[in-house]
ChimeraX commands (.cxc) that place a marker at each C-alpha (Angstrom):
marker #1 position -29.85,19.86,-19.31 radius 0.5
marker #1 position -29.44,19.28,-15.57 radius 0.5
marker #1 position -29.66,15.53,-16.02 radius 0.5
marker #1 position -27.13,15.69,-18.84 radius 0.5
marker #1 position -24.74,17.69,-16.67 radius 0.5
marker #1 position -25.22,15.25,-13.81 radius 0.5
marker #1 position -24.60,12.28,-16.07 radius 0.5
marker #1 position -21.42,13.89,-17.38 radius 0.5
marker #1 position -20.26,14.50,-13.82 radius 0.5
marker #1 position -20.92,10.88,-12.89 radius 0.5
marker #1 position -18.98,9.71,-15.95 radius 0.5
marker #1 position -16.04,11.92,-14.98 radius 0.5
marker #1 position -16.14,10.68,-11.39 radius 0.5
marker #1 position -16.27,7.10,-12.60 radius 0.5
marker #1 position -13.22,7.68,-14.81 radius 0.5
marker #1 position -11.37,9.15,-11.81 radius 0.5
marker #1 position -12.11,6.04,-9.74 radius 0.5
marker #1 position -10.84,3.80,-12.54 radius 0.5
marker #1 position -7.63,5.83,-12.80 radius 0.5
marker #1 position -7.23,5.65,-9.01 radius 0.5
marker #1 position -7.52,1.87,-9.12 radius 0.5
marker #1 position -4.98,1.70,-11.94 radius 0.5
marker #1 position -2.56,3.66,-9.78 radius 0.5
marker #1 position -3.12,1.60,-6.62 radius 0.5
marker #1 position -3.27,-1.84,-8.21 radius 0.5
marker #1 position -0.79,-1.53,-11.08 radius 0.5
marker #1 position 1.41,1.60,-11.06 radius 0.5
marker #1 position 2.29,1.82,-7.36 radius 0.5
marker #1 position 3.13,-1.90,-6.91 radius 0.5
marker #1 position 5.20,-1.88,-10.11 radius 0.5
marker #1 position 7.03,1.26,-9.02 radius 0.5
marker #1 position 7.75,-0.26,-5.65 radius 0.5
marker #1 position 8.96,-3.54,-7.17 radius 0.5
marker #1 position 11.03,-2.08,-10.01 radius 0.5
marker #1 position 12.34,1.15,-8.47 radius 0.5
marker #1 position 12.21,1.03,-4.67 radius 0.5
marker #1 position 12.92,-2.61,-3.83 radius 0.5
marker #1 position 16.23,-2.80,-5.77 radius 0.5
marker #1 position 17.35,0.29,-3.83 radius 0.5
marker #1 position 16.67,-1.34,-0.46 radius 0.5
marker #1 position 13.32,0.23,0.43 radius 0.5
marker #1 position 11.70,-2.95,1.74 radius 0.5
marker #1 position 14.57,-3.80,4.07 radius 0.5
marker #1 position 14.82,-0.22,5.32 radius 0.5
marker #1 position 11.08,-0.11,6.04 radius 0.5
marker #1 position 11.27,-3.44,7.84 radius 0.5
marker #1 position 13.87,-1.98,10.20 radius 0.5
marker #1 position 11.29,0.41,11.64 radius 0.5
marker #1 position 9.51,-2.57,13.15 radius 0.5
marker #1 position 12.63,-3.52,15.09 radius 0.5
marker #1 position 13.17,-0.02,16.46 radius 0.5
marker #1 position 15.95,0.89,14.01 radius 0.5
marker #1 position 14.25,3.95,12.56 radius 0.5
marker #1 position 17.59,5.51,11.71 radius 0.5
marker #1 position 18.03,3.05,8.82 radius 0.5
marker #1 position 14.78,4.23,7.29 radius 0.5
marker #1 position 15.73,7.89,7.70 radius 0.5
marker #1 position 19.09,7.28,6.05 radius 0.5
marker #1 position 17.36,5.55,3.16 radius 0.5
marker #1 position 14.82,8.37,2.62 radius 0.5
marker #1 position 17.62,10.92,2.73 radius 0.5
marker #1 position 19.62,9.01,0.12 radius 0.5
marker #1 position 16.64,8.31,-2.14 radius 0.5
marker #1 position 14.42,11.34,-1.55 radius 0.5
marker #1 position 13.43,11.67,-5.22 radius 0.5
marker #1 position 12.23,8.08,-5.56 radius 0.5
marker #1 position 10.49,8.30,-2.19 radius 0.5
marker #1 position 8.64,11.50,-3.09 radius 0.5
marker #1 position 7.43,10.04,-6.39 radius 0.5
marker #1 position 6.16,6.94,-4.59 radius 0.5
marker #1 position 4.23,8.93,-2.00 radius 0.5
marker #1 position 2.95,11.34,-4.69 radius 0.5
marker #1 position 1.43,8.42,-6.58 radius 0.5
marker #1 position -0.38,7.32,-3.41 radius 0.5
marker #1 position -1.64,10.85,-2.72 radius 0.5
marker #1 position -2.90,11.29,-6.29 radius 0.5
marker #1 position -4.67,7.92,-6.18 radius 0.5
marker #1 position -6.60,8.78,-3.01 radius 0.5
marker #1 position -7.21,12.39,-4.05 radius 0.5
marker #1 position -9.05,11.06,-7.11 radius 0.5
marker #1 position -11.50,9.39,-4.72 radius 0.5
marker #1 position -12.52,12.55,-2.85 radius 0.5
marker #1 position -15.83,12.76,-4.72 radius 0.5
marker #1 position -16.71,9.11,-4.05 radius 0.5
marker #1 position -18.54,9.45,-0.70 radius 0.5
marker #1 position -20.97,12.12,-1.87 radius 0.5
marker #1 position -21.38,10.49,-5.27 radius 0.5
marker #1 position -22.64,7.33,-3.57 radius 0.5
marker #1 position -24.71,9.45,-1.18 radius 0.5
marker #1 position -26.50,11.20,-4.06 radius 0.5
marker #1 position -27.13,7.93,-5.87 radius 0.5
marker #1 position -28.63,6.29,-2.77 radius 0.5
marker #1 position -30.81,9.28,-1.89 radius 0.5
marker #1 position -31.96,9.61,-5.52 radius 0.5
marker #1 position -32.94,5.95,-5.63 radius 0.5
marker #1 position -34.83,6.25,-2.35 radius 0.5
marker #1 position -36.74,9.29,-3.63 radius 0.5
marker #1 position -37.59,7.61,-6.93 radius 0.5
marker #1 position -38.87,4.54,-5.09 radius 0.5
marker #1 position -40.83,6.69,-2.65 radius 0.5
marker #1 position -42.49,8.57,-5.49 radius 0.5
marker #1 position -43.35,5.41,-7.40 radius 0.5
marker #1 position -44.66,3.65,-4.29 radius 0.5
marker #1 position -46.95,6.60,-3.57 radius 0.5
marker #1 position -48.25,6.53,-7.14 radius 0.5
marker #1 position -48.48,2.74,-7.38 radius 0.5
marker #1 position -47.97,0.85,-4.10 radius 0.5
marker #1 position -45.70,-2.16,-4.25 radius 0.5
marker #1 position -43.84,-1.02,-7.38 radius 0.5
marker #1 position -40.19,-0.09,-6.87 radius 0.5
marker #1 position -37.72,1.28,-9.38 radius 0.5
marker #1 position -35.27,-1.25,-10.78 radius 0.5
marker #1 position -33.80,0.25,-13.93 radius 0.5
marker #1 position -30.02,0.05,-13.87 radius 0.5
marker #1 position -29.61,2.92,-16.31 radius 0.5
marker #1 position -31.37,5.43,-14.09 radius 0.5
marker #1 position -29.38,5.02,-10.90 radius 0.5
marker #1 position -28.17,8.35,-9.63 radius 0.5
marker #1 position -29.23,10.17,-12.80 radius 0.5
marker #1 position -32.43,11.64,-11.42 radius 0.5
marker #1 position -31.07,13.47,-8.40 radius 0.5
marker #1 position -30.97,16.67,-10.45 radius 0.5
marker #1 position -34.54,17.06,-9.27 radius 0.5
marker #1 position -33.69,16.25,-5.68 radius 0.5
marker #1 position -35.74,18.53,-3.42 radius 0.5
marker #1 position -34.24,20.47,-0.51 radius 0.5
marker #1 position -33.89,18.34,2.61 radius 0.5
marker #1 position -34.00,15.10,0.62 radius 0.5
marker #1 position -31.38,13.69,2.97 radius 0.5
marker #1 position -33.73,13.86,5.98 radius 0.5
marker #1 position -34.51,10.44,7.39 radius 0.5
marker #1 position -31.41,9.01,5.73 radius 0.5
marker #1 position -28.99,9.48,8.60 radius 0.5
marker #1 position -26.84,6.47,7.79 radius 0.5
marker #1 position -26.25,7.77,4.24 radius 0.5
marker #1 position -25.28,11.19,5.64 radius 0.5
marker #1 position -22.97,9.57,8.19 radius 0.5
marker #1 position -21.44,7.36,5.50 radius 0.5
marker #1 position -20.75,10.34,3.24 radius 0.5
marker #1 position -19.09,12.44,5.94 radius 0.5
marker #1 position -17.16,9.50,7.37 radius 0.5
marker #1 position -15.85,8.78,3.88 radius 0.5
marker #1 position -14.75,12.32,3.10 radius 0.5
marker #1 position -13.16,12.73,6.56 radius 0.5
marker #1 position -11.40,9.39,6.19 radius 0.5
marker #1 position -9.95,10.33,2.81 radius 0.5
marker #1 position -8.92,13.76,4.12 radius 0.5
marker #1 position -7.16,12.25,7.14 radius 0.5
marker #1 position -5.40,9.70,4.97 radius 0.5
marker #1 position -4.17,12.41,2.61 radius 0.5
marker #1 position -3.11,14.75,5.43 radius 0.5
marker #1 position -1.30,11.99,7.29 radius 0.5
marker #1 position 0.47,10.77,4.16 radius 0.5
marker #1 position 1.54,14.26,3.05 radius 0.5
marker #1 position 2.72,15.22,6.55 radius 0.5
marker #1 position 4.64,11.96,6.93 radius 0.5
marker #1 position 6.24,12.40,3.50 radius 0.5
marker #1 position 7.40,15.94,4.19 radius 0.5
marker #1 position 8.69,15.08,7.65 radius 0.5
marker #1 position 10.64,12.00,6.55 radius 0.5
marker #1 position 12.09,13.81,3.54 radius 0.5
marker #1 position 13.24,16.83,5.56 radius 0.5
marker #1 position 14.57,14.87,8.55 radius 0.5
marker #1 position 16.09,12.16,6.38 radius 0.5
marker #1 position 17.87,14.74,4.25 radius 0.5
marker #1 position 19.63,16.11,7.35 radius 0.5
marker #1 position 20.28,12.80,9.08 radius 0.5
marker #1 position 23.57,10.91,8.81 radius 0.5
marker #1 position 24.74,7.52,9.96 radius 0.5
marker #1 position 25.97,7.64,13.55 radius 0.5
marker #1 position 24.03,10.80,14.38 radius 0.5
marker #1 position 21.57,10.64,17.31 radius 0.5
marker #1 position 18.00,9.99,16.27 radius 0.5
marker #1 position 15.77,13.07,16.78 radius 0.5
marker #1 position 13.74,12.51,19.95 radius 0.5
marker #1 position 10.43,13.28,18.26 radius 0.5
marker #1 position 10.92,10.96,15.30 radius 0.5
marker #1 position 9.16,7.92,16.71 radius 0.5
marker #1 position 6.32,9.97,18.19 radius 0.5
marker #1 position 5.63,11.98,15.04 radius 0.5
marker #1 position 5.99,8.98,12.75 radius 0.5
marker #1 position 3.51,7.06,14.88 radius 0.5
marker #1 position 1.13,10.03,14.93 radius 0.5
marker #1 position 1.15,10.35,11.13 radius 0.5
marker #1 position 0.64,6.61,10.81 radius 0.5
marker #1 position -2.32,6.68,13.18 radius 0.5
marker #1 position -3.80,9.63,11.31 radius 0.5
marker #1 position -3.58,7.99,7.89 radius 0.5
marker #1 position -3.77,4.25,8.45 radius 0.5
marker #1 position -5.90,4.03,11.58 radius 0.5
marker #1 position -8.19,7.07,11.74 radius 0.5
marker #1 position -8.38,7.56,7.97 radius 0.5
marker #1 position -8.74,3.88,7.12 radius 0.5
marker #1 position -11.13,3.33,10.02 radius 0.5
marker #1 position -13.47,6.08,8.82 radius 0.5
marker #1 position -13.30,4.69,5.28 radius 0.5
marker #1 position -14.29,1.30,6.70 radius 0.5
marker #1 position -17.26,2.87,8.51 radius 0.5
marker #1 position -18.31,4.72,5.37 radius 0.5
marker #1 position -18.06,1.62,3.20 radius 0.5
marker #1 position -19.99,-0.43,5.75 radius 0.5
marker #1 position -22.89,2.04,5.93 radius 0.5
marker #1 position -23.07,2.48,2.15 radius 0.5
marker #1 position -23.14,-1.27,1.66 radius 0.5
marker #1 position -25.80,-1.71,4.34 radius 0.5
marker #1 position -27.97,1.08,2.89 radius 0.5
marker #1 position -28.08,-0.64,-0.50 radius 0.5
marker #1 position -28.33,-4.21,0.80 radius 0.5
marker #1 position -31.23,-3.50,3.15 radius 0.5
marker #1 position -33.56,-2.57,0.28 radius 0.5
marker #1 position -32.36,-5.38,-1.96 radius 0.5
marker #1 position -34.11,-6.05,-5.24 radius 0.5
marker #1 position -37.06,-3.91,-4.15 radius 0.5
marker #1 position -34.95,-0.95,-5.24 radius 0.5
marker #1 position -31.62,-2.01,-6.73 radius 0.5
marker #1 position -30.59,-4.23,-9.66 radius 0.5
marker #1 position -28.54,-7.33,-8.95 radius 0.5
marker #1 position -25.16,-5.81,-9.77 radius 0.5
marker #1 position -25.65,-3.08,-7.16 radius 0.5
marker #1 position -26.70,-5.64,-4.55 radius 0.5
marker #1 position -23.53,-7.62,-5.22 radius 0.5
marker #1 position -21.61,-4.35,-5.00 radius 0.5
marker #1 position -23.14,-3.67,-1.58 radius 0.5
marker #1 position -22.17,-7.07,-0.20 radius 0.5
marker #1 position -18.64,-6.56,-1.53 radius 0.5
marker #1 position -18.63,-3.27,0.41 radius 0.5
marker #1 position -19.27,-5.18,3.63 radius 0.5
marker #1 position -16.26,-7.42,2.96 radius 0.5
marker #1 position -14.12,-4.37,2.17 radius 0.5
marker #1 position -15.23,-2.70,5.40 radius 0.5
marker #1 position -14.23,-5.73,7.47 radius 0.5
marker #1 position -10.73,-5.87,5.97 radius 0.5
marker #1 position -10.23,-2.10,6.27 radius 0.5
marker #1 position -11.30,-2.23,9.92 radius 0.5
marker #1 position -8.91,-5.09,10.67 radius 0.5
marker #1 position -6.08,-3.16,8.98 radius 0.5
marker #1 position -6.85,-0.02,10.99 radius 0.5
marker #1 position -6.79,-1.95,14.27 radius 0.5
marker #1 position -3.56,-3.73,13.32 radius 0.5
marker #1 position -1.81,-0.45,12.50 radius 0.5
marker #1 position -2.98,1.04,15.81 radius 0.5
marker #1 position -1.17,-1.79,17.57 radius 0.5
marker #1 position 2.06,-1.20,15.65 radius 0.5
marker #1 position 1.99,2.49,14.74 radius 0.5
marker #1 position 5.76,2.77,14.65 radius 0.5
marker #1 position 5.92,0.43,11.66 radius 0.5
marker #1 position 3.68,2.66,9.53 radius 0.5
marker #1 position 1.54,-0.21,8.27 radius 0.5
marker #1 position 0.49,-3.76,9.09 radius 0.5
marker #1 position 0.36,-7.02,7.15 radius 0.5
marker #1 position -3.28,-6.34,6.28 radius 0.5
marker #1 position -2.68,-2.80,4.99 radius 0.5
marker #1 position -1.75,-3.76,1.43 radius 0.5
marker #1 position -4.52,-6.39,0.93 radius 0.5
marker #1 position -7.09,-3.99,2.41 radius 0.5
marker #1 position -5.96,-1.17,0.12 radius 0.5
marker #1 position -6.03,-3.40,-2.96 radius 0.5
marker #1 position -9.51,-4.74,-2.15 radius 0.5
marker #1 position -10.79,-1.22,-1.56 radius 0.5
marker #1 position -9.27,-0.14,-4.89 radius 0.5
marker #1 position -11.00,-3.00,-6.73 radius 0.5
marker #1 position -14.29,-2.03,-5.09 radius 0.5
marker #1 position -13.90,1.55,-6.31 radius 0.5
marker #1 position -13.04,0.17,-9.76 radius 0.5
marker #1 position -16.37,-1.66,-9.73 radius 0.5
marker #1 position -18.17,1.58,-8.90 radius 0.5
marker #1 position -16.21,3.49,-11.56 radius 0.5
marker #1 position -17.17,1.00,-14.27 radius 0.5
marker #1 position -20.85,1.18,-13.30 radius 0.5
marker #1 position -20.76,4.98,-13.39 radius 0.5
marker #1 position -19.07,5.31,-16.79 radius 0.5
marker #1 position -21.62,2.88,-18.22 radius 0.5
marker #1 position -24.61,4.93,-17.06 radius 0.5
marker #1 position -26.86,6.14,-19.87 radius 0.5
marker #1 position -29.50,8.89,-19.93 radius 0.5
marker #1 position -33.09,7.95,-19.22 radius 0.5
marker link #1:1,2 radius 0.2
marker link #1:2,3 radius 0.2
marker link #1:3,4 radius 0.2
marker link #1:4,5 radius 0.2
marker link #1:5,6 radius 0.2
marker link #1:6,7 radius 0.2
marker link #1:7,8 radius 0.2
marker link #1:8,9 radius 0.2
marker link #1:9,10 radius 0.2
marker link #1:10,11 radius 0.2
marker link #1:11,12 radius 0.2
marker link #1:12,13 radius 0.2
marker link #1:13,14 radius 0.2
marker link #1:14,15 radius 0.2
marker link #1:15,16 radius 0.2
marker link #1:16,17 radius 0.2
marker link #1:17,18 radius 0.2
marker link #1:18,19 radius 0.2
marker link #1:19,20 radius 0.2
marker link #1:20,21 radius 0.2
marker link #1:21,22 radius 0.2
marker link #1:22,23 radius 0.2
marker link #1:23,24 radius 0.2
marker link #1:24,25 radius 0.2
marker link #1:25,26 radius 0.2
marker link #1:26,27 radius 0.2
marker link #1:27,28 radius 0.2
marker link #1:28,29 radius 0.2
marker link #1:29,30 radius 0.2
marker link #1:30,31 radius 0.2
marker link #1:31,32 radius 0.2
marker link #1:32,33 radius 0.2
marker link #1:33,34 radius 0.2
marker link #1:34,35 radius 0.2
marker link #1:35,36 radius 0.2
marker link #1:36,37 radius 0.2
marker link #1:37,38 radius 0.2
marker link #1:38,39 radius 0.2
marker link #1:39,40 radius 0.2
marker link #1:40,41 radius 0.2
marker link #1:41,42 radius 0.2
marker link #1:42,43 radius 0.2
marker link #1:43,44 radius 0.2
marker link #1:44,45 radius 0.2
marker link #1:45,46 radius 0.2
marker link #1:46,47 radius 0.2
marker link #1:47,48 radius 0.2
marker link #1:48,49 radius 0.2
marker link #1:49,50 radius 0.2
marker link #1:50,51 radius 0.2
marker link #1:51,52 radius 0.2
marker link #1:52,53 radius 0.2
marker link #1:53,54 radius 0.2
marker link #1:54,55 radius 0.2
marker link #1:55,56 radius 0.2
marker link #1:56,57 radius 0.2
marker link #1:57,58 radius 0.2
marker link #1:58,59 radius 0.2
marker link #1:59,60 radius 0.2
marker link #1:60,61 radius 0.2
marker link #1:61,62 radius 0.2
marker link #1:62,63 radius 0.2
marker link #1:63,64 radius 0.2
marker link #1:64,65 radius 0.2
marker link #1:65,66 radius 0.2
marker link #1:66,67 radius 0.2
marker link #1:67,68 radius 0.2
marker link #1:68,69 radius 0.2
marker link #1:69,70 radius 0.2
marker link #1:70,71 radius 0.2
marker link #1:71,72 radius 0.2
marker link #1:72,73 radius 0.2
marker link #1:73,74 radius 0.2
marker link #1:74,75 radius 0.2
marker link #1:75,76 radius 0.2
marker link #1:76,77 radius 0.2
marker link #1:77,78 radius 0.2
marker link #1:78,79 radius 0.2
marker link #1:79,80 radius 0.2
marker link #1:80,81 radius 0.2
marker link #1:81,82 radius 0.2
marker link #1:82,83 radius 0.2
marker link #1:83,84 radius 0.2
marker link #1:84,85 radius 0.2
marker link #1:85,86 radius 0.2
marker link #1:86,87 radius 0.2
marker link #1:87,88 radius 0.2
marker link #1:88,89 radius 0.2
marker link #1:89,90 radius 0.2
marker link #1:90,91 radius 0.2
marker link #1:91,92 radius 0.2
marker link #1:92,93 radius 0.2
marker link #1:93,94 radius 0.2
marker link #1:94,95 radius 0.2
marker link #1:95,96 radius 0.2
marker link #1:96,97 radius 0.2
marker link #1:97,98 radius 0.2
marker link #1:98,99 radius 0.2
marker link #1:99,100 radius 0.2
marker link #1:100,101 radius 0.2
marker link #1:101,102 radius 0.2
marker link #1:102,103 radius 0.2
marker link #1:103,104 radius 0.2
marker link #1:104,105 radius 0.2
marker link #1:105,106 radius 0.2
marker link #1:106,107 radius 0.2
marker link #1:107,108 radius 0.2
marker link #1:108,109 radius 0.2
marker link #1:109,110 radius 0.2
marker link #1:110,111 radius 0.2
marker link #1:111,112 radius 0.2
marker link #1:112,113 radius 0.2
marker link #1:113,114 radius 0.2
marker link #1:114,115 radius 0.2
marker link #1:115,116 radius 0.2
marker link #1:116,117 radius 0.2
marker link #1:117,118 radius 0.2
marker link #1:118,119 radius 0.2
marker link #1:119,120 radius 0.2
marker link #1:120,121 radius 0.2
marker link #1:121,122 radius 0.2
marker link #1:122,123 radius 0.2
marker link #1:123,124 radius 0.2
marker link #1:124,125 radius 0.2
marker link #1:125,126 radius 0.2
marker link #1:126,127 radius 0.2
marker link #1:127,128 radius 0.2
marker link #1:128,129 radius 0.2
marker link #1:129,130 radius 0.2
marker link #1:130,131 radius 0.2
marker link #1:131,132 radius 0.2
marker link #1:132,133 radius 0.2
marker link #1:133,134 radius 0.2
marker link #1:134,135 radius 0.2
marker link #1:135,136 radius 0.2
marker link #1:136,137 radius 0.2
marker link #1:137,138 radius 0.2
marker link #1:138,139 radius 0.2
marker link #1:139,140 radius 0.2
marker link #1:140,141 radius 0.2
marker link #1:141,142 radius 0.2
marker link #1:142,143 radius 0.2
marker link #1:143,144 radius 0.2
marker link #1:144,145 radius 0.2
marker link #1:145,146 radius 0.2
marker link #1:146,147 radius 0.2
marker link #1:147,148 radius 0.2
marker link #1:148,149 radius 0.2
marker link #1:149,150 radius 0.2
marker link #1:150,151 radius 0.2
marker link #1:151,152 radius 0.2
marker link #1:152,153 radius 0.2
marker link #1:153,154 radius 0.2
marker link #1:154,155 radius 0.2
marker link #1:155,156 radius 0.2
marker link #1:156,157 radius 0.2
marker link #1:157,158 radius 0.2
marker link #1:158,159 radius 0.2
marker link #1:159,160 radius 0.2
marker link #1:160,161 radius 0.2
marker link #1:161,162 radius 0.2
marker link #1:162,163 radius 0.2
marker link #1:163,164 radius 0.2
marker link #1:164,165 radius 0.2
marker link #1:165,166 radius 0.2
marker link #1:166,167 radius 0.2
marker link #1:167,168 radius 0.2
marker link #1:168,169 radius 0.2
marker link #1:169,170 radius 0.2
marker link #1:170,171 radius 0.2
marker link #1:171,172 radius 0.2
marker link #1:172,173 radius 0.2
marker link #1:173,174 radius 0.2
marker link #1:174,175 radius 0.2
marker link #1:175,176 radius 0.2
marker link #1:176,177 radius 0.2
marker link #1:177,178 radius 0.2
marker link #1:178,179 radius 0.2
marker link #1:179,180 radius 0.2
marker link #1:180,181 radius 0.2
marker link #1:181,182 radius 0.2
marker link #1:182,183 radius 0.2
marker link #1:183,184 radius 0.2
marker link #1:184,185 radius 0.2
marker link #1:185,186 radius 0.2
marker link #1:186,187 radius 0.2
marker link #1:187,188 radius 0.2
marker link #1:188,189 radius 0.2
marker link #1:189,190 radius 0.2
marker link #1:190,191 radius 0.2
marker link #1:191,192 radius 0.2
marker link #1:192,193 radius 0.2
marker link #1:193,194 radius 0.2
marker link #1:194,195 radius 0.2
marker link #1:195,196 radius 0.2
marker link #1:196,197 radius 0.2
marker link #1:197,198 radius 0.2
marker link #1:198,199 radius 0.2
marker link #1:199,200 radius 0.2
marker link #1:200,201 radius 0.2
marker link #1:201,202 radius 0.2
marker link #1:202,203 radius 0.2
marker link #1:203,204 radius 0.2
marker link #1:204,205 radius 0.2
marker link #1:205,206 radius 0.2
marker link #1:206,207 radius 0.2
marker link #1:207,208 radius 0.2
marker link #1:208,209 radius 0.2
marker link #1:209,210 radius 0.2
marker link #1:210,211 radius 0.2
marker link #1:211,212 radius 0.2
marker link #1:212,213 radius 0.2
marker link #1:213,214 radius 0.2
marker link #1:214,215 radius 0.2
marker link #1:215,216 radius 0.2
marker link #1:216,217 radius 0.2
marker link #1:217,218 radius 0.2
marker link #1:218,219 radius 0.2
marker link #1:219,220 radius 0.2
marker link #1:220,221 radius 0.2
marker link #1:221,222 radius 0.2
marker link #1:222,223 radius 0.2
marker link #1:223,224 radius 0.2
marker link #1:224,225 radius 0.2
marker link #1:225,226 radius 0.2
marker link #1:226,227 radius 0.2
marker link #1:227,228 radius 0.2
marker link #1:228,229 radius 0.2
marker link #1:229,230 radius 0.2
marker link #1:230,231 radius 0.2
marker link #1:231,232 radius 0.2
marker link #1:232,233 radius 0.2
marker link #1:233,234 radius 0.2
marker link #1:234,235 radius 0.2
marker link #1:235,236 radius 0.2
marker link #1:236,237 radius 0.2
marker link #1:237,238 radius 0.2
marker link #1:238,239 radius 0.2
marker link #1:239,240 radius 0.2
marker link #1:240,241 radius 0.2
marker link #1:241,242 radius 0.2
marker link #1:242,243 radius 0.2
marker link #1:243,244 radius 0.2
marker link #1:244,245 radius 0.2
marker link #1:245,246 radius 0.2
marker link #1:246,247 radius 0.2
marker link #1:247,248 radius 0.2
marker link #1:248,249 radius 0.2
marker link #1:249,250 radius 0.2
marker link #1:250,251 radius 0.2
marker link #1:251,252 radius 0.2
marker link #1:252,253 radius 0.2
marker link #1:253,254 radius 0.2
marker link #1:254,255 radius 0.2
marker link #1:255,256 radius 0.2
marker link #1:256,257 radius 0.2
marker link #1:257,258 radius 0.2
marker link #1:258,259 radius 0.2
marker link #1:259,260 radius 0.2
marker link #1:260,261 radius 0.2
marker link #1:261,262 radius 0.2
marker link #1:262,263 radius 0.2
marker link #1:263,264 radius 0.2
marker link #1:264,265 radius 0.2
marker link #1:265,266 radius 0.2
marker link #1:266,267 radius 0.2
marker link #1:267,268 radius 0.2
marker link #1:268,269 radius 0.2
marker link #1:269,270 radius 0.2
marker link #1:270,271 radius 0.2
marker link #1:271,272 radius 0.2
marker link #1:272,273 radius 0.2
marker link #1:273,274 radius 0.2
marker link #1:274,275 radius 0.2
marker link #1:275,276 radius 0.2
view
């Protein structure tokens, strides 16, 4: 019964990751192209990079409904990923324990069955995480990164909506606008994205280091893809830190899309898991 409940939970998590990818890769870009761009969103956002933040505030005030829907889609997409770090943590620890048990019973034999990944951690003993510091660090870095991204995005959305709704052309720009906007950007797109990069890097390295001694080929490929995702996320985080007032950098969108496709890969593998 425990294994069945765990398998059901993994299937649900996998479905959430697939829905998140659908939002990030299809729904959000389409919404931006069909709804926001014709209303001048892209040009207004570009003005923030030239120091004309007032244009962006005027736009958000005039299109607060469309702006809130856009940001809500982003928040929902990343909220659906909140279980991802500890899902991967449990799968990795479960695989390590299975391999450890089999190696003790029959040295040199490691578990390779694709259908059992992550399904056996219902029997995970207390303290199973000990000696797996990188997996623990990856899990907490991931959850903290997602939390910071969500907090920064929600705070930025509320601030821009409230200030934009009370701002009018020709009025002096609130003194704290640039500072707070930069702070929210750093929180979401530098600290949040940077921690996600660290998490993805450690998860990928944990799987890749054991290779086919423990994991099937599709998971090894998944781990190497994680390393590529981590590099792009890191570059995006650094780029945003250098231009916090703009909210995002040229690498932000490609990094987000690649990360979304990586989570789609994980989601598909999870929904395809079968009981032992």
